[in-house]
N, C-alpha and C positions, 0 to 999 in steps of 0.2 A: 412653384413658388406662389405664395399667398400675396395678396394685395397690401400694400402699405396703407395704414390707417388713413382715412380722409383729413382727419385733422392735422395729422404729421405733413401731409402733402401739401396741405395749405400754408403752413407754417414755415416749411423750407421754401416754398415758392416765393412768400412774402421777404425773404432775406437772400433771394437769388440763388437758392439751392435746388437740388431736386434729390428723387430716391436714389438714383446712380452715383452722385458725386457724394451724398452725405451718409448714407447707411446702406445696411446689409442686413440680410434675414439670419439670425443666429439659430432658430429653429422655427417651425411651422407657426406662422401667425405672430412671432416675436421679432421685433427689429432693434438693430444697434445703430445708434444715431452718433456720429462724430461730434467731439466735444466743441470743436471749433462753430460747428453749425448750431449746436445749443446754445454757445455763448452770444451768436449773431441774434438768435430767437429771442434771448433775454433781454438784449440791449434794444431791439426791435420793438418788444412789447412794454419795455421800462420796468423789468422786474429788479428789484433793489435787494442787496444782501445786507445782513448784519454781519459784524465782524465775526469770522469762524471761532468757535470754542473748542479748545482741544480737550478730548476726554481722557487720552491715553497715549503717551507718546513714549517709545523705547527705541532701541537702535533697530529691532527686528518687527516692530508693530507701531501703526499710528491709528488712531480713531479720532474723528473730527466731526463736531455738529455744526451746521449750516442752517440759517435761518432765513428765507426769501418772502418778498411780499410783492402781490401784483393786484392793482385795483382794490387795495384794502384788504385782500386776503392773505393770509400768511400759511406757510407750510415750512416744516423743518425736516431734516434727514441727515442721518449718520453716514459717513463714508470711512471705510477701512482699508488698509492696505499692509501686506506683510509679504515674506519670501512665496508663501502658498499660493497667494492670490493675485500677485504682481511681479512681472518681470523688470519693472521700473523700480530701481532702487531708492528714488526719492520718495519714501514711503508718505510723508507728511502733505506733499504736493499732490501726490496721487489721491490719498484720502480726501483731501479738500476738492478737488476735482470731481470724484465720484458723488461726493455729498452734494455738490453744487447741481451737478446735472440731474441728480435724483429731485431736487427740490424743484428744478425747472420743470422736469416732466410732470411732477405733481400738480405744480401751478397751472399748467396748461391742460392737464387731463389726460395725460398718456402714461403716467406711471402703471407698470404691468404690461403694456402693449410695447413699450420701447425702453431700451436700456442705452446707456453712454457706451462709447468705445471704450471709454476707462475701464470698463467692466468686463470686457470682451475676452481679455486675458483669462479671467475666472471662468467663463463660459466654455473657452478653447481647453483649458484644463480638465475641467468636468467632462467635456466629450472625449477627449483624449482617454481619460480614465476609464471612462464607459466602455469606449471601443477597445482598449487594451482588455479590460476585465472579461467583454464578449470573446475576444480573440482567446484568451487562456482558457475560457470555459470551452469554446470549441476544439481546442487543441487537447485539453482533458477529456473530451468526449470521445473525440478519435482515438486517443490512447488506450482508453477504457473498451471501445469497440475492437480495436486490435487484439486486445489481452482476451477479450471474451471469446473472439474467434479461434485464437490460439489454443485457449483450453478446451474449447470444442474440437478442435484438430487433434489435441493430444488424446482425448477420451475416444475419437475414431479410432486412431492408429497407434493407440497404445503398446499393443505388441511388436509393431514395427519400431516404435521409438525405443523400447528396451532393448530389441535385438540389434538395432544400429548402434547403442552406445556400446554394448557389449563387444560386437565386431570391431568397433574402433579400436576399442581397448585392446583387443588381441590382435590388432592390426591385419584383419581379413578383408582385404580392400575389394575383392571381388563380390563376396556375399554382403558387406555393408552397402555396396553400391547396387546389389540386386534388391535389397529391400528399400532403397532410395529411390530407383525407378519404378518400384512398384506402387507408389504413391503418385496419384493424379498432380499434375503442374498446380493446379489452383490450391488444392489441400496442402502441398509442400510449401507453398509460398506462406500459406497461415502458419505453418510449424515453424518456419524459418524465422521467427522473432527474434531480435537481438536479445542477448542475456541481459543487457543494461535495462531492457524494457520487460523484463519477466520470462524471457524465452527458456525453453526445456533444453536446448542444444548450448553448451559453452562455445566460446571463441574458437578455441582449439578444434572441438569437433566440427564447427561450421566449416573451417578452414580444410580440414580432412578430404571433404568432398570437392575441393576446389584443386587439388594436386594434379599433376600430370598422370599419376597413377590411377587415381579415381576417374579421371576424364577418359583414359584408355579403357579401362574396366567398363564403363558405361558404353561405350563405341562397341565392344565385344557383346555387350548384352542386348544392345538394340539391334545389332546385326543377326543374333541368333534368333530374335523374335520376328525377323522378317520372312 
């Protein structure tokens, strides 16, 4: 965890708050500050606000502009809220809070280094989307590697694959299992990819080697090899 900006620490201390009670790190070097802590800072410093100006208000979206002043310096910002960026359904109130918090952070020189908690849902949503995308990519990569290995095993054991399929079709349990046993365990595992994932053997062909007859045939084959 990186350090909270010194300016933020000082402001929080002045209003009886600290980093543990008022903020948390949303990503390395960037902090989210609770709305109530920022309101305390605004009151302590004497920040004044003009009446908020609605820019766009619909049942599913709100955008509000807020202007604030501190020691003769003015800053303005726009706050937005919608189902995509807020779990709170009071979109106008959320948009106003975000705009005010941004103005406070601008006026105290912390905009970009800190964000309000009212924007935390947006950070969380982005983080979840990135995490899910990374998980999906990893899963796709794993499926691709499995299929590539499967294709390599098919090339290596092509004659055995053809013979096994034929012997299953004519129901020659002993010979089918003899070819089965001839393939090393690791290579056989690579061949045994489910058909739903692109495997060369059908569900019925895979099941053929799990029957009692196949188990008995393999026991005899292994016994003969001793």
